[in-house]
PDB file of N, CA, C and O in Angstrom:
ATOM      1  N   MET A   1     131.013  77.535 114.292  1.00  0.00           N
ATOM      2  CA  MET A   1     130.377  78.192 114.852  1.00  0.00           C
ATOM      3  C   MET A   1     129.859  79.166 114.290  1.00  0.00           C
ATOM      4  O   MET A   1     130.336  79.213 113.156  1.00  0.00           O
ATOM      5  N   VAL A   2     128.961  80.183 114.487  1.00  0.00           N
ATOM      6  CA  VAL A   2     128.454  81.055 113.090  1.00  0.00           C
ATOM      7  C   VAL A   2     129.760  81.982 113.807  1.00  0.00           C
ATOM      8  O   VAL A   2     130.158  81.850 114.965  1.00  0.00           O
ATOM      9  N   ASP A   3     130.274  82.909 112.815  1.00  0.00           N
ATOM     10  CA  ASP A   3     130.643  84.706 113.826  1.00  0.00           C
ATOM     11  C   ASP A   3     129.622  85.348 113.543  1.00  0.00           C
ATOM     12  O   ASP A   3     128.916  85.298 112.536  1.00  0.00           O
ATOM     13  N   SER A   4     129.524  86.149 114.729  1.00  0.00           N
ATOM     14  CA  SER A   4     128.532  86.963 114.835  1.00  0.00           C
ATOM     15  C   SER A   4     128.137  88.397 114.313  1.00  0.00           C
ATOM     16  O   SER A   4     127.158  89.121 114.492  1.00  0.00           O
ATOM     17  N   ILE A   5     129.535  88.527 113.453  1.00  0.00           N
ATOM     18  CA  ILE A   5     129.327  89.406 112.488  1.00  0.00           C
ATOM     19  C   ILE A   5     128.458  89.961 110.989  1.00  0.00           C
ATOM     20  O   ILE A   5     128.067  90.900 110.294  1.00  0.00           O
ATOM     21  N   MET A   6     128.590  88.080 111.268  1.00  0.00           N
ATOM     22  CA  MET A   6     126.828  88.000 110.175  1.00  0.00           C
ATOM     23  C   MET A   6     125.586  87.857 110.286  1.00  0.00           C
ATOM     24  O   MET A   6     124.795  87.117 109.701  1.00  0.00           O
ATOM     25  N   TYR A   7     125.419  88.898 111.374  1.00  0.00           N
ATOM     26  CA  TYR A   7     124.229  89.114 112.020  1.00  0.00           C
ATOM     27  C   TYR A   7     123.923  90.897 111.957  1.00  0.00           C
ATOM     28  O   TYR A   7     122.926  91.609 111.834  1.00  0.00           O
ATOM     29  N   GLN A   8     125.376  91.101 112.117  1.00  0.00           N
ATOM     30  CA  GLN A   8     125.284  92.662 112.408  1.00  0.00           C
ATOM     31  C   GLN A   8     125.036  93.343 110.602  1.00  0.00           C
ATOM     32  O   GLN A   8     125.389  93.062 109.456  1.00  0.00           O
ATOM     33  N   GLU A   9     124.185  94.395 111.345  1.00  0.00           N
ATOM     34  CA  GLU A   9     123.608  95.601 110.594  1.00  0.00           C
ATOM     35  C   GLU A   9     123.927  96.555 110.753  1.00  0.00           C
ATOM     36  O   GLU A   9     123.425  97.144 111.711  1.00  0.00           O
ATOM     37  N   ASP A  10     124.960  97.278 109.901  1.00  0.00           N
ATOM     38  CA  ASP A  10     125.285  98.931 109.882  1.00  0.00           C
ATOM     39  C   ASP A  10     124.269  99.631 108.925  1.00  0.00           C
ATOM     40  O   ASP A  10     123.712 100.665 109.294  1.00  0.00           O
ATOM     41  N   GLY A  11     124.034  99.111 107.765  1.00  0.00           N
ATOM     42  CA  GLY A  11     123.022 100.081 107.191  1.00  0.00           C
ATOM     43  C   GLY A  11     122.341  99.369 105.897  1.00  0.00           C
ATOM     44  O   GLY A  11     122.055  98.172 105.878  1.00  0.00           O
ATOM     45  N   TYR A  12     122.139 100.191 104.909  1.00  0.00           N
ATOM     46  CA  TYR A  12     120.771  99.703 103.815  1.00  0.00           C
ATOM     47  C   TYR A  12     121.126 100.108 102.904  1.00  0.00           C
ATOM     48  O   TYR A  12     121.556 101.245 103.100  1.00  0.00           O
ATOM     49  N   VAL A  13     121.236  99.683 101.508  1.00  0.00           N
ATOM     50  CA  VAL A  13     121.535 100.043 100.191  1.00  0.00           C
ATOM     51  C   VAL A  13     120.412  99.562  99.466  1.00  0.00           C
ATOM     52  O   VAL A  13     120.140  98.402  99.155  1.00  0.00           O
ATOM     53  N   LEU A  14     119.555 101.039  99.151  1.00  0.00           N
ATOM     54  CA  LEU A  14     118.345 101.598  99.206  1.00  0.00           C
ATOM     55  C   LEU A  14     117.998 101.793  96.849  1.00  0.00           C
ATOM     56  O   LEU A  14     117.859 102.877  96.282  1.00  0.00           O
ATOM     57  N   LEU A  15     117.990 101.375  96.636  1.00  0.00           N
ATOM     58  CA  LEU A  15     117.409 100.841  95.294  1.00  0.00           C
ATOM     59  C   LEU A  15     116.307 101.727  95.096  1.00  0.00           C
ATOM     60  O   LEU A  15     115.455 101.895  95.968  1.00  0.00           O
ATOM     61  N   GLN A  16     116.285 102.336  93.919  1.00  0.00           N
ATOM     62  CA  GLN A  16     114.615 102.796  93.889  1.00  0.00           C
ATOM     63  C   GLN A  16     114.844 103.100  92.180  1.00  0.00           C
ATOM     64  O   GLN A  16     115.976 103.109  91.697  1.00  0.00           O
ATOM     65  N   ALA A  17     113.468 103.369  91.266  1.00  0.00           N
ATOM     66  CA  ALA A  17     112.760 103.352  89.892  1.00  0.00           C
ATOM     67  C   ALA A  17     113.933 104.824  89.308  1.00  0.00           C
ATOM     68  O   ALA A  17     114.175 105.937  89.776  1.00  0.00           O
ATOM     69  N   ASN A  18     114.235 104.337  88.527  1.00  0.00           N
ATOM     70  CA  ASN A  18     115.351 105.877  88.122  1.00  0.00           C
ATOM     71  C   ASN A  18     115.793 105.883  89.121  1.00  0.00           C
ATOM     72  O   ASN A  18     114.845 106.237  89.822  1.00  0.00           O
ATOM     73  N   GLN A  19     116.819 105.698  89.909  1.00  0.00           N
ATOM     74  CA  GLN A  19     117.095 106.760  90.960  1.00  0.00           C
ATOM     75  C   GLN A  19     118.735 106.260  91.121  1.00  0.00           C
ATOM     76  O   GLN A  19     118.903 105.074  90.838  1.00  0.00           O
ATOM     77  N   PRO A  20     120.125 107.120  91.594  1.00  0.00           N
ATOM     78  CA  PRO A  20     121.386 105.352  92.013  1.00  0.00           C
ATOM     79  C   PRO A  20     120.961 105.023  93.261  1.00  0.00           C
ATOM     80  O   PRO A  20     120.044 105.539  93.900  1.00  0.00           O
ATOM     81  N   GLU A  21     121.374 104.514  93.437  1.00  0.00           N
ATOM     82  CA  GLU A  21     121.420 103.291  94.329  1.00  0.00           C
ATOM     83  C   GLU A  21     122.524 104.756  95.606  1.00  0.00           C
ATOM     84  O   GLU A  21     123.554 105.400  95.404  1.00  0.00           O
ATOM     85  N   GLU A  22     121.260 104.643  97.164  1.00  0.00           N
ATOM     86  CA  GLU A  22     121.462 105.284  98.134  1.00  0.00           C
ATOM     87  C   GLU A  22     122.540 104.510  99.087  1.00  0.00           C
ATOM     88  O   GLU A  22     122.775 103.355  98.735  1.00  0.00           O
ATOM     89  N   LEU A  23     123.263 105.012 100.306  1.00  0.00           N
ATOM     90  CA  LEU A  23     123.639 103.846 101.227  1.00  0.00           C
ATOM     91  C   LEU A  23     122.757 104.679 102.423  1.00  0.00           C
ATOM     92  O   LEU A  23     122.845 105.902 102.310  1.00  0.00           O
ATOM     93  N   MET A  24     122.004 104.241 103.439  1.00  0.00           N
ATOM     94  CA  MET A  24     120.879 104.396 104.024  1.00  0.00           C
ATOM     95  C   MET A  24     121.382 104.274 105.832  1.00  0.00           C
ATOM     96  O   MET A  24     121.873 103.236 106.276  1.00  0.00           O
ATOM     97  N   THR A  25     121.228 105.087 106.396  1.00  0.00           N
ATOM     98  CA  THR A  25     120.925 103.901 108.023  1.00  0.00           C
ATOM     99  C   THR A  25     119.330 104.118 108.453  1.00  0.00           C
ATOM    100  O   THR A  25     118.428 104.943 108.308  1.00  0.00           O
ATOM    101  N   GLU A  26     119.634 102.582 109.197  1.00  0.00           N
ATOM    102  CA  GLU A  26     117.611 102.799 109.358  1.00  0.00           C
ATOM    103  C   GLU A  26     116.838 103.276 109.620  1.00  0.00           C
ATOM    104  O   GLU A  26     115.678 103.193 109.216  1.00  0.00           O
ATOM    105  N   SER A  27     117.436 104.097 110.602  1.00  0.00           N
ATOM    106  CA  SER A  27     116.538 105.826 110.549  1.00  0.00           C
ATOM    107  C   SER A  27     116.028 106.312 109.287  1.00  0.00           C
ATOM    108  O   SER A  27     114.855 106.633 109.099  1.00  0.00           O
ATOM    109  N   GLN A  28     117.058 106.359 108.336  1.00  0.00           N
ATOM    110  CA  GLN A  28     116.424 107.418 106.853  1.00  0.00           C
ATOM    111  C   GLN A  28     115.651 106.162 106.407  1.00  0.00           C
ATOM    112  O   GLN A  28     114.422 106.146 106.467  1.00  0.00           O
ATOM    113  N   LEU A  29     116.504 104.899 105.870  1.00  0.00           N
ATOM    114  CA  LEU A  29     114.866 104.174 105.157  1.00  0.00           C
ATOM    115  C   LEU A  29     113.978 104.106 105.792  1.00  0.00           C
ATOM    116  O   LEU A  29     112.998 103.764 105.130  1.00  0.00           O
ATOM    117  N   LEU A  30     113.514 104.458 108.115  1.00  0.00           N
ATOM    118  CA  LEU A  30     112.345 104.610 108.227  1.00  0.00           C
ATOM    119  C   LEU A  30     111.671 105.972 107.865  1.00  0.00           C
ATOM    120  O   LEU A  30     110.454 105.827 107.747  1.00  0.00           O
ATOM    121  N   THR A  31     111.943 106.793 107.729  1.00  0.00           N
ATOM    122  CA  THR A  31     112.185 107.789 107.357  1.00  0.00           C
ATOM    123  C   THR A  31     111.595 107.645 105.458  1.00  0.00           C
ATOM    124  O   THR A  31     110.689 108.260 104.894  1.00  0.00           O
ATOM    125  N   LYS A  32     112.226 106.946 105.095  1.00  0.00           N
ATOM    126  CA  LYS A  32     112.102 106.980 103.234  1.00  0.00           C
ATOM    127  C   LYS A  32     110.488 106.008 103.435  1.00  0.00           C
ATOM    128  O   LYS A  32     109.475 106.524 102.964  1.00  0.00           O
ATOM    129  N   LEU A  33     110.409 105.032 103.937  1.00  0.00           N
ATOM    130  CA  LEU A  33     109.190 103.827 104.089  1.00  0.00           C
ATOM    131  C   LEU A  33     107.751 104.613 104.016  1.00  0.00           C
ATOM    132  O   LEU A  33     106.697 104.546 103.384  1.00  0.00           O
ATOM    133  N   GLU A  34     108.653 105.780 105.557  1.00  0.00           N
ATOM    134  CA  GLU A  34     107.507 106.086 106.047  1.00  0.00           C
ATOM    135  C   GLU A  34     106.632 107.173 104.994  1.00  0.00           C
ATOM    136  O   GLU A  34     105.414 107.331 105.069  1.00  0.00           O
ATOM    137  N   THR A  35     107.492 107.847 104.051  1.00  0.00           N
ATOM    138  CA  THR A  35     106.846 108.820 103.160  1.00  0.00           C
ATOM    139  C   THR A  35     105.909 108.182 102.257  1.00  0.00           C
ATOM    140  O   THR A  35     104.792 108.576 101.923  1.00  0.00           O
ATOM    141  N   VAL A  36     106.407 107.348 101.982  1.00  0.00           N
ATOM    142  CA  VAL A  36     106.284 106.153 100.550  1.00  0.00           C
ATOM    143  C   VAL A  36     105.293 105.798 101.020  1.00  0.00           C
ATOM    144  O   VAL A  36     104.393 105.835 100.181  1.00  0.00           O
ATOM    145  N   LEU A  37     104.865 105.341 102.292  1.00  0.00           N
ATOM    146  CA  LEU A  37     104.127 104.494 103.065  1.00  0.00           C
ATOM    147  C   LEU A  37     102.275 105.540 102.476  1.00  0.00           C
ATOM    148  O   LEU A  37     101.326 105.140 101.802  1.00  0.00           O
ATOM    149  N   LYS A  38     102.583 107.114 103.271  1.00  0.00           N
ATOM    150  CA  LYS A  38     101.235 108.202 103.103  1.00  0.00           C
ATOM    151  C   LYS A  38     101.534 108.487 102.031  1.00  0.00           C
ATOM    152  O   LYS A  38     100.735 109.335 101.634  1.00  0.00           O
ATOM    153  N   GLN A  39     102.107 108.306 101.447  1.00  0.00           N
ATOM    154  CA  GLN A  39     102.036 108.704  99.880  1.00  0.00           C
ATOM    155  C   GLN A  39     101.028 107.258  98.891  1.00  0.00           C
ATOM    156  O   GLN A  39     100.323 107.531  97.920  1.00  0.00           O
ATOM    157  N   ALA A  40     101.159 106.193  99.291  1.00  0.00           N
ATOM    158  CA  ALA A  40     100.408 104.970  99.318  1.00  0.00           C
ATOM    159  C   ALA A  40      99.258 104.951  98.848  1.00  0.00           C
ATOM    160  O   ALA A  40      98.423 105.600  99.477  1.00  0.00           O
ATOM    161  N   THR A  41      98.931 104.426  97.951  1.00  0.00           N
ATOM    162  CA  THR A  41      97.395 104.858  97.572  1.00  0.00           C
ATOM    163  C   THR A  41      96.577 103.448  98.052  1.00  0.00           C
ATOM    164  O   THR A  41      95.422 103.568  98.460  1.00  0.00           O
ATOM    165  N   GLU A  42      97.366 101.788  97.976  1.00  0.00           N
ATOM    166  CA  GLU A  42      96.795 100.524  98.372  1.00  0.00           C
ATOM    167  C   GLU A  42      97.312 100.022  99.375  1.00  0.00           C
ATOM    168  O   GLU A  42      98.093 100.973  99.378  1.00  0.00           O
ATOM    169  N   LEU A  43      97.715  99.284 100.464  1.00  0.00           N
ATOM    170  CA  LEU A  43      98.069  98.778 100.833  1.00  0.00           C
ATOM    171  C   LEU A  43      97.680  97.487 101.312  1.00  0.00           C
ATOM    172  O   LEU A  43      96.538  97.185 101.657  1.00  0.00           O
ATOM    173  N   PRO A  44      98.708  96.719 101.317  1.00  0.00           N
ATOM    174  CA  PRO A  44      98.561  95.423 101.930  1.00  0.00           C
ATOM    175  C   PRO A  44      97.987  95.087 103.200  1.00  0.00           C
ATOM    176  O   PRO A  44      98.486  95.860 104.018  1.00  0.00           O
ATOM    177  N   SER A  45      97.178  94.307 103.766  1.00  0.00           N
ATOM    178  CA  SER A  45      96.482  93.778 104.056  1.00  0.00           C
ATOM    179  C   SER A  45      97.111  93.780 105.439  1.00  0.00           C
ATOM    180  O   SER A  45      96.442  94.085 106.427  1.00  0.00           O
ATOM    181  N   ASP A  46      98.233  93.485 105.506  1.00  0.00           N
ATOM    182  CA  ASP A  46      98.899  92.680 106.957  1.00  0.00           C
ATOM    183  C   ASP A  46      99.763  94.804 107.198  1.00  0.00           C
ATOM    184  O   ASP A  46      99.807  95.411 108.267  1.00  0.00           O
ATOM    185  N   ILE A  47     100.093  95.149 106.297  1.00  0.00           N
ATOM    186  CA  ILE A  47     101.003  96.469 106.477  1.00  0.00           C
ATOM    187  C   ILE A  47      99.897  97.335 107.153  1.00  0.00           C
ATOM    188  O   ILE A  47     100.307  97.916 108.159  1.00  0.00           O
ATOM    189  N   ARG A  48      97.652  97.715 106.607  1.00  0.00           N
ATOM    190  CA  ARG A  48      97.136  98.167 107.042  1.00  0.00           C
ATOM    191  C   ARG A  48      96.535  97.546 108.515  1.00  0.00           C
ATOM    192  O   ARG A  48      95.498  98.166 108.752  1.00  0.00           O
ATOM    193  N   LYS A  49      96.687  96.992 109.113  1.00  0.00           N
ATOM    194  CA  LYS A  49      96.558  96.021 110.574  1.00  0.00           C
ATOM    195  C   LYS A  49      96.848  96.984 111.334  1.00  0.00           C
ATOM    196  O   LYS A  49      96.246  96.686 112.366  1.00  0.00           O
ATOM    197  N   PHE A  50      97.645  98.457 111.617  1.00  0.00           N
ATOM    198  CA  PHE A  50      99.000  99.484 111.929  1.00  0.00           C
ATOM    199  C   PHE A  50      98.101 100.107 111.999  1.00  0.00           C
ATOM    200  O   PHE A  50      97.149 100.114 111.219  1.00  0.00           O
ATOM    201  N   ALA A  51      98.320 101.009 113.362  1.00  0.00           N
ATOM    202  CA  ALA A  51      97.594 102.168 113.383  1.00  0.00           C
ATOM    203  C   ALA A  51      98.391 103.273 112.733  1.00  0.00           C
ATOM    204  O   ALA A  51      97.782 103.996 111.944  1.00  0.00           O
ATOM    205  N   THR A  52      99.983 103.560 113.010  1.00  0.00           N
ATOM    206  CA  THR A  52     100.892 103.983 112.933  1.00  0.00           C
ATOM    207  C   THR A  52     101.566 103.689 111.096  1.00  0.00           C
ATOM    208  O   THR A  52     101.812 102.748 110.342  1.00  0.00           O
ATOM    209  N   THR A  53     101.624 105.372 111.117  1.00  0.00           N
ATOM    210  CA  THR A  53     102.673 104.776 109.685  1.00  0.00           C
ATOM    211  C   THR A  53     103.695 104.832 110.287  1.00  0.00           C
ATOM    212  O   THR A  53     104.343 104.402 109.333  1.00  0.00           O
ATOM    213  N   THR A  54     104.953 105.083 111.554  1.00  0.00           N
ATOM    214  CA  THR A  54     105.769 104.660 112.015  1.00  0.00           C
ATOM    215  C   THR A  54     105.643 102.822 112.096  1.00  0.00           C
ATOM    216  O   THR A  54     106.149 101.901 111.454  1.00  0.00           O
ATOM    217  N   GLU A  55     104.930 102.897 112.954  1.00  0.00           N
ATOM    218  CA  GLU A  55     104.754 100.772 113.229  1.00  0.00           C
ATOM    219  C   GLU A  55     105.023 100.500 111.965  1.00  0.00           C
ATOM    220  O   GLU A  55     106.042 100.004 111.483  1.00  0.00           O
ATOM    221  N   GLN A  56     103.364 101.102 111.103  1.00  0.00           N
ATOM    222  CA  GLN A  56     104.079 100.586 109.227  1.00  0.00           C
ATOM    223  C   GLN A  56     105.095 100.232 108.865  1.00  0.00           C
ATOM    224  O   GLN A  56     105.445  99.060 108.730  1.00  0.00           O
ATOM    225  N   ALA A  57     105.934 101.526 108.582  1.00  0.00           N
ATOM    226  CA  ALA A  57     106.987 101.591 108.432  1.00  0.00           C
ATOM    227  C   ALA A  57     108.334 100.464 109.010  1.00  0.00           C
ATOM    228  O   ALA A  57     109.276  99.891 108.463  1.00  0.00           O
ATOM    229  N   LYS A  58     107.838 100.544 110.268  1.00  0.00           N
ATOM    230  CA  LYS A  58     109.069  99.085 110.840  1.00  0.00           C
ATOM    231  C   LYS A  58     108.583  97.792 110.266  1.00  0.00           C
ATOM    232  O   LYS A  58     109.191  97.001 109.545  1.00  0.00           O
ATOM    233  N   TYR A  59     107.442  97.742 110.701  1.00  0.00           N
ATOM    234  CA  TYR A  59     107.065  96.319 109.947  1.00  0.00           C
ATOM    235  C   TYR A  59     107.391  96.089 108.404  1.00  0.00           C
ATOM    236  O   TYR A  59     107.335  94.921 108.020  1.00  0.00           O
ATOM    237  N   VAL A  60     107.738  97.108 107.444  1.00  0.00           N
ATOM    238  CA  VAL A  60     107.895  96.598 105.907  1.00  0.00           C
ATOM    239  C   VAL A  60     109.330  96.008 106.010  1.00  0.00           C
ATOM    240  O   VAL A  60     109.781  94.985 105.494  1.00  0.00           O
ATOM    241  N   LEU A  61     110.071  97.154 107.014  1.00  0.00           N
ATOM    242  CA  LEU A  61     111.569  97.377 106.735  1.00  0.00           C
ATOM    243  C   LEU A  61     112.125  95.821 107.945  1.00  0.00           C
ATOM    244  O   LEU A  61     113.264  95.577 107.548  1.00  0.00           O
ATOM    245  N   ASP A  62     111.875  95.054 108.833  1.00  0.00           N
ATOM    246  CA  ASP A  62     111.787  93.812 109.213  1.00  0.00           C
ATOM    247  C   ASP A  62     110.820  93.058 108.313  1.00  0.00           C
ATOM    248  O   ASP A  62     109.916  93.061 109.149  1.00  0.00           O
ATOM    249  N   ASN A  63     110.611  92.808 107.912  1.00  0.00           N
ATOM    250  CA  ASN A  63     109.367  91.861 106.998  1.00  0.00           C
ATOM    251  C   ASN A  63     109.476  91.949 105.629  1.00  0.00           C
ATOM    252  O   ASN A  63     109.356  90.969 104.894  1.00  0.00           O
ATOM    253  N   TYR A  64     109.717  93.179 105.205  1.00  0.00           N
ATOM    254  CA  TYR A  64     109.693  93.236 103.863  1.00  0.00           C
ATOM    255  C   TYR A  64     111.615  93.249 103.075  1.00  0.00           C
ATOM    256  O   TYR A  64     112.624  93.368 103.769  1.00  0.00           O
ATOM    257  N   CYS A  65     111.603  93.073 101.329  1.00  0.00           N
ATOM    258  CA  CYS A  65     112.895  93.901 101.384  1.00  0.00           C
ATOM    259  C   CYS A  65     112.558  94.269 100.611  1.00  0.00           C
ATOM    260  O   CYS A  65     113.483  94.820 100.014  1.00  0.00           O
ATOM    261  N   GLU A  66     111.674  94.358 100.114  1.00  0.00           N
ATOM    262  CA  GLU A  66     110.980  95.270  98.588  1.00  0.00           C
ATOM    263  C   GLU A  66     109.534  95.308  98.661  1.00  0.00           C
ATOM    264  O   GLU A  66     108.549  94.572  98.724  1.00  0.00           O
ATOM    265  N   PHE A  67     110.111  97.313  98.597  1.00  0.00           N
ATOM    266  CA  PHE A  67     108.048  97.293  98.486  1.00  0.00           C
ATOM    267  C   PHE A  67     107.538  97.744  96.591  1.00  0.00           C
ATOM    268  O   PHE A  67     108.142  98.136  95.593  1.00  0.00           O
ATOM    269  N   ASN A  68     106.566  97.505  96.832  1.00  0.00           N
ATOM    270  CA  ASN A  68     105.767  98.335  95.504  1.00  0.00           C
ATOM    271  C   ASN A  68     104.371  99.271  95.347  1.00  0.00           C
ATOM    272  O   ASN A  68     103.256  98.969  94.922  1.00  0.00           O
ATOM    273  N   PRO A  69     104.832 100.354  95.797  1.00  0.00           N
ATOM    274  CA  PRO A  69     103.576 101.080  96.265  1.00  0.00           C
ATOM    275  C   PRO A  69     102.448 101.180  94.989  1.00  0.00           C
ATOM    276  O   PRO A  69     101.227 101.201  95.145  1.00  0.00           O
ATOM    277  N   ASN A  70     103.098 101.230  93.819  1.00  0.00           N
ATOM    278  CA  ASN A  70     102.382 101.687  92.481  1.00  0.00           C
ATOM    279  C   ASN A  70     103.861 102.096  91.123  1.00  0.00           C
ATOM    280  O   ASN A  70     105.033 102.331  91.419  1.00  0.00           O
ATOM    281  N   ASP A  71     103.244 102.057  89.653  1.00  0.00           N
ATOM    282  CA  ASP A  71     104.011 101.440  89.068  1.00  0.00           C
ATOM    283  C   ASP A  71     105.509 102.310  89.572  1.00  0.00           C
ATOM    284  O   ASP A  71     106.592 101.752  89.747  1.00  0.00           O
ATOM    285  N   ASP A  72     105.200 104.026  89.772  1.00  0.00           N
ATOM    286  CA  ASP A  72     106.453 105.280  90.165  1.00  0.00           C
ATOM    287  C   ASP A  72     107.088 104.970  90.803  1.00  0.00           C
ATOM    288  O   ASP A  72     108.170 105.556  90.806  1.00  0.00           O
ATOM    289  N   ASN A  73     106.896 103.940  91.703  1.00  0.00           N
ATOM    290  CA  ASN A  73     107.698 104.133  92.889  1.00  0.00           C
ATOM    291  C   ASN A  73     108.069 102.369  93.383  1.00  0.00           C
ATOM    292  O   ASN A  73     107.461 101.759  94.263  1.00  0.00           O
ATOM    293  N   TYR A  74     109.246 101.807  92.523  1.00  0.00           N
ATOM    294  CA  TYR A  74     109.773 100.304  93.081  1.00  0.00           C
ATOM    295  C   TYR A  74     111.011 100.883  94.253  1.00  0.00           C
ATOM    296  O   TYR A  74     111.807 101.781  93.976  1.00  0.00           O
ATOM    297  N   LEU A  75     110.957 100.063  95.767  1.00  0.00           N
ATOM    298  CA  LEU A  75     112.328  99.790  96.149  1.00  0.00           C
ATOM    299  C   LEU A  75     112.558  98.612  96.804  1.00  0.00           C
ATOM    300  O   LEU A  75     112.242  97.600  97.429  1.00  0.00           O
ATOM    301  N   GLN A  76     113.043  99.106  96.458  1.00  0.00           N
ATOM    302  CA  GLN A  76     114.308  97.618  96.694  1.00  0.00           C
ATOM    303  C   GLN A  76     115.534  98.156  97.963  1.00  0.00           C
ATOM    304  O   GLN A  76     116.153  99.220  97.980  1.00  0.00           O
ATOM    305  N   TRP A  77     115.591  97.147  98.838  1.00  0.00           N
ATOM    306  CA  TRP A  77     117.114  97.949  99.794  1.00  0.00           C
ATOM    307  C   TRP A  77     117.959  95.823 100.636  1.00  0.00           C
ATOM    308  O   TRP A  77     117.441  94.707 100.644  1.00  0.00           O
ATOM    309  N   TYR A  78     118.802  96.135 100.949  1.00  0.00           N
ATOM    310  CA  TYR A  78     119.197  95.299 101.157  1.00  0.00           C
ATOM    311  C   TYR A  78     120.022  95.838 102.564  1.00  0.00           C
ATOM    312  O   TYR A  78     119.991  97.060 102.706  1.00  0.00           O
ATOM    313  N   VAL A  79     120.820  94.997 103.708  1.00  0.00           N
ATOM    314  CA  VAL A  79     121.826  94.988 104.715  1.00  0.00           C
ATOM    315  C   VAL A  79     122.833  95.014 104.422  1.00  0.00           C
ATOM    316  O   VAL A  79     123.356  94.211 103.650  1.00  0.00           O
ATOM    317  N   VAL A  80     123.405  96.004 104.994  1.00  0.00           N
ATOM    318  CA  VAL A  80     124.966  96.284 104.415  1.00  0.00           C
ATOM    319  C   VAL A  80     125.898  96.392 105.818  1.00  0.00           C
ATOM    320  O   VAL A  80     125.372  96.852 106.831  1.00  0.00           O
ATOM    321  N   ARG A  81     126.985  96.050 105.831  1.00  0.00           N
ATOM    322  CA  ARG A  81     128.411  96.705 106.927  1.00  0.00           C
ATOM    323  C   ARG A  81     128.878  97.450 106.206  1.00  0.00           C
ATOM    324  O   ARG A  81     128.819  97.135 105.018  1.00  0.00           O
ATOM    325  N   TRP A  82     129.440  98.547 106.505  1.00  0.00           N
ATOM    326  CA  TRP A  82     130.249  99.694 106.336  1.00  0.00           C
ATOM    327  C   TRP A  82     131.499  98.922 106.487  1.00  0.00           C
ATOM    328  O   TRP A  82     132.243  99.029 105.512  1.00  0.00           O
ATOM    329  N   ASN A  83     131.816  98.372 107.191  1.00  0.00           N
ATOM    330  CA  ASN A  83     133.137  97.643 107.019  1.00  0.00           C
ATOM    331  C   ASN A  83     133.682  96.572 107.448  1.00  0.00           C
ATOM    332  O   ASN A  83     133.336  96.143 108.549  1.00  0.00           O
ATOM    333  N   LYS A  84     134.714  95.855 106.636  1.00  0.00           N
ATOM    334  CA  LYS A  84     135.277  93.848 106.917  1.00  0.00           C
ATOM    335  C   LYS A  84     135.210  94.092 108.418  1.00  0.00           C
ATOM    336  O   LYS A  84     135.466  93.180 109.204  1.00  0.00           O
TER     337      LYS A  84
END
């Protein structure tokens, strides 16, 4: 039987180009993604179909693990648990 702790998400590690790694909560990462999405000039069609930046950010968080809106702003994130 699979232990339910395997599906527990406490937060995220965010990796960005030319930045140290950051530990973030889900709400912090969503805010970061919203900011990046607002600044992006070209978005994939699956992201553009959402009306608001908040909906787009939630979709990206749930369906992507990296996002590269341009050469200077590469993001990659991983789910982490704070405690064992």
